[in-house]
N, C-alpha and C positions, 0 to 999 in steps of 0.2 A: 206289278210289273216286271220279275225275275220269271215267273212263269208263266208270263205272254212271251217275252221275249226268248226264252226256249223253244216254246210250243214253237211262234211262229217261224225262227229259222233256226231251229237243230242248234243251239248252242248249248255251253254252258251255261248259267246266270246264276248271279244268289244275291241275292238284296242284305242290304243292313240297315242295322237303327243306331243313329249316334245324336250327341248330343255336344254343342257348339264348345261350350265349355273343359268338357272332356276329356283331354288325351290321352289317357290310357283307354278308351275303351276304341281309341282310333291303333293305336299300336297293336291291340289284339287283334281289330279287325286285320287289319295288314298280314299278320301272325296267322294269324288263319287260312287269309288268301295263300300263305306260302304255304302250310301242309297241305293245299288241295295237290300239291306238285307245278302248279302254273304262275308265271311270272308275271308282274307289273310292268307291262311297256309301257304303254297308252295309260295318261290321267286326263282327263277333264271337270275341270275345277268350273261349274256351273249355280251351286247354289249360292244366294243372294239376299239380303233383308231386303229388299229396295225401300224403307227407309220415311215413307207414305203414311204411318199410322193406320187409319182405317176407309181413307179418300185417296184412292193415286190421283186424283184430278187435281184435288183440293191441295195433299203433302201433309208438309209439319212447318208450320211459320218461326221462322228464324229467330224472332223475338219470344214466343213464347216454349217452344219446343223441351222438354223436358231432357234433362242430362241424359239419362239411365238409356231413353231412347236412341240418342247417339249414341252411347256406349255399343252400344244390342250392336248396330248397325257394325260398328268395324265387329266385334265381338266374331259375327259372322260370316262378311269378306272380306277381311286382314286374319285375324287370329285363327278361323279355323281353319282357314286355307291355307294358311306358312304350314299349320298339323300336317292334315293333309300331304301336302305337296312333297315336304318334306321324309314322309316317312315313304312316298314315291319314288323321292331321288335317291333315297338309300338304297332302293331296290335296284334302281338304273345304273346308278354307281357299279354296284356286286354284277352285273349282269353287263357292261358292256355298252349301255345308248338305252333309247328311249326316245317316249314326245309327252311335251304338258301342254298342255293348252287355258291356259284362264279363259273364260264367258268376263266379261268385263262390258263399257260399254259406251260410247259417243257420248256420253255424258266427263267422261274423265277431261273432255277436253273445252264443254262446255257449258255455262248455267241451266238449270230446269228451277220456275218457278219451284223452292220450298219443299227443296234434295240435296239441303249442302249436305248431311252423311253421306248419302246416297253417292256425290258428287262428286265426293272428297275421297271416299273408301275407293272407288271407282278409280281416283286419281290413282294411289298407292296400289291399287294394280299392275298400272304400269311402271312402276318403278318396283312391284315385284317379277315384274315381265323379263326388265333384262337382269336382274341383278339373278335370279334363278337360272335364266339362261346363259352367264360368266358363268356359275358357279357349275353347271352340269354339263358345260359342252367339254371338259377334258376326258368325258365319260361316254363322248358322241350323241351325247340324247341332246337334245334340242325344245325350245322352253318359248313361246310365242301364246300373242292372246286376240281373241277374236271382239270386235267395238259393236255391237249393233246397233242401231237406232229404235227406232219400234218392231215387236213380234208382233206379229199376230198368234195370241192366246187368248184359252178364256179370261184370264186375267186382266184384259186389257178390255173385255166389254164393255167397261162403263164410258172409257175412253171414244171406244167405235161408237158407239148409240147416241154420242153426245154430237148432234151437228154442228156445232157452233163449234165447240173446240176441237172436232174431225177435220173442217174445213179449213182452221187453224193451222192443222198442223201437216196437212196437203198442202197447204201455200207453202210451207218451207221446204216440202222435199220434192226436188226435182223430180223423180220418176215417178213423184205423184200416189206413192202406195207404200204398204208397211213390209218388211218382212214375212218370205214363209218361214216356217220352221227349216225346211231342205235347203233354203239360201245360206241361213245357219252352217247347215250341215253338213254343206257339202266345204267349205272351207275348214269344217274339220276334222274333216277324212281326208281331205288336202294335208292339213299340217300334221296329221298321226300319222298318215300311211303312204302319201308320197314325196311328202316332202323331206328333203335330204340333208341340206344345205342353208335352210333360214332359218333365222333363232332368233329371240331378245328382239322379234318385233309385233307391234301393235295394229292388227289391220280394221280400219272402220269399215262395216258394212250397215249403210245409215240414208241407198238411196240418195244421197249425197246431201242430205238436211247437216251437216254438220260444217259446208262448205259453201251453203247459202241460206247461214242463219237470219244475216240482213238484210235478205234481200224478197221481197215478194213478189211471186213473176205473177206479168200483168193476167189481168181477165182476156 
């Protein structure tokens, strides 16, 4: 991915591998970035464990879900993000500014069947957003979150290709479509490049799904 970005856009790009429980690895990665003479001014935290097991359409049942699976979702979505954002924020503090963006989910505000760990962890991201924003503001940095609904990705093909499930989702989405990657990227660009005064905010981008969750448009 880094090679493709460098080739396509003529930029310096570098990829790293790290595990969710390895804080020292994250510290070493940021030190390596420091060694290149570049400054970390923006961090977008988008990795997540979706907490659905092996079937996104089915999820994991509250009454039978293994506790270890529940914990793993929190380790990825909360603990790992905490370790990453702290290292980035230390650089922003030193350099006097920057932008943090969490990619969360509209499920922070609404329940979806058999995704309890995922929804709860995204609620945690809302709290992260506000707390990080308060902590980095004295150094001229901002922190916001983007909370999408459904986004077209290969991961969601199993949902898109299920006519019944897809129709149910569309019935609950006023704009009658899911987001594209570009829809989300535009907000990420605003929050990291254009924005200078918005901080601690959680912006829902879901085509109206979250405000229409109990109403079905008439045919």
